[in-house]
Residue, then its C-alpha position, 0 to 999 in steps of 0.5 A: m500499499n502507498d501513503d495514499e491507501l494506508l490514510r484512506y483505509s487506516r481506520q479499517i487498518m486499525l481493527p486487529e482482524i483486518d490490520v494491514a495484511g486483511q486491507e492488502a487482502i481487499l485491496g486485491a480482491s473481485a466481485a461480482i454484484i448481481g442486481l443493481g438495485g435496492l441490495g444491489s446500491p449499498v453493496a456496491f457502495y460499501l464494498a468500494a468504499c472499503g477497498f475492494g480492487s475489481l468489481t463486475l456489475v451486472d443488471h440489464d435494466v434500467v433507472d426508474a423514477s420509482n427505483l430512487q425511493r430505495q436505490i441509493v447508489h442512482t440519483e435524478d439525472a441518471i432515470a432511463s441509464p442502464k443502471v450498472a452504467s450509474a452506478a460504475e458513475r457512483i463508484a468513480r467519484l467514491n473511489p477512483e482506484t476501484n476497478v469496475r468493468t460493467l455488463p448491462r445484461k443477463l447474463e446465464g450459462d456458460e457465460l454466467r458461469q465464467l463470471a463466478s470463477e473470475v471472481d472471489v465473491v459473487l452477490d446476489a441482490t436480485d428478487n428472481f428466483l430462477v436468476r438466484y437458482a443460476i446465480n447458486d448452480a454456478c457459483v457451487a460449480a466454480r467453488t466460489p463464496l456467494v453471498s445472498g440477500a433478499a427484502i421484501r417488506m418489513e423483513g428481508q435475509v441473509a445468507v453465505f452459500d461456500s462450496r469450499v467448506e465442507d457440507a455447506p448448504c447452496y441455495r437450492c437447500l433452503y429454498r428447493d421449489g420458490s415461486d415469484e408470485a407476487l414475491n416483487c416489490a412492484e407488487n408487494g412494496v418494501a420499505a428503503p432502510v430494508v433493503g439498505i441493513i440487509g445489503c450493508i450486511q451483504a457487504m460485510e461479509a463479503m469483506k469478512l470471507v476476503t479477510n479471513a476475519g471472524e466467522s461466516l455465515a456459511g450454514y446459517v440464514l439471518y431473518l430481520d424482522a424490521l417492525r420488531m426490529e428482531w432478528r433471528k439467526l436459525r442453522l441450514p443444513k445441507d439437503p442430502t437430495c439437493p440436486t445442486c450440492s448433493a451427491g445423491g440429489 
């Protein structure tokens, strides 16, 4: 690290769990953020702020006025612009040393698996079960840790799926047969701070994964009931019949 980096990240370097070695790991780390909406916004901001060296932003959508209530990486000036371009511009203003690659399209099949194999961690900030399954399957195949977040109404959840860990579950172990019917913000609404809370936890888990600080949420699901401000942390066992991560599936 140079003197400018030592100054910028001094408050993180002071943490014994991070120190110089951890900050250097962050600076050399790469992440893919899939979805630049309510969850992906704080994820992108905080991963850039904490010093992630490379971010790949994936989203096929454009900014809409209804997004601005919660998707804090975008501004009114970005309405009708691709979300990845809007996010990349804001990240560049926050931390120009973070290398940003934008993919303004849906990724499927080999392209999604290739992306998962190229990065140190994937962050799922989407709201579609079929997309989540595809991201999960790609991460399991590439043995790349997946940090998954979800939020709707006044509720949210975060989980880490790390196929490098023996007997670790994957997303399909949690939701075998998910349905997207009436499970999106457009149909149900969502409180703006809820996606911020969940996205920030996703960013924290990604930071922990690349620095080996503390214990990740791998093998657990963390649930938030924001109306009561109650948290539940539940252990998630591996499904022996899971079609993605179990030999018996």
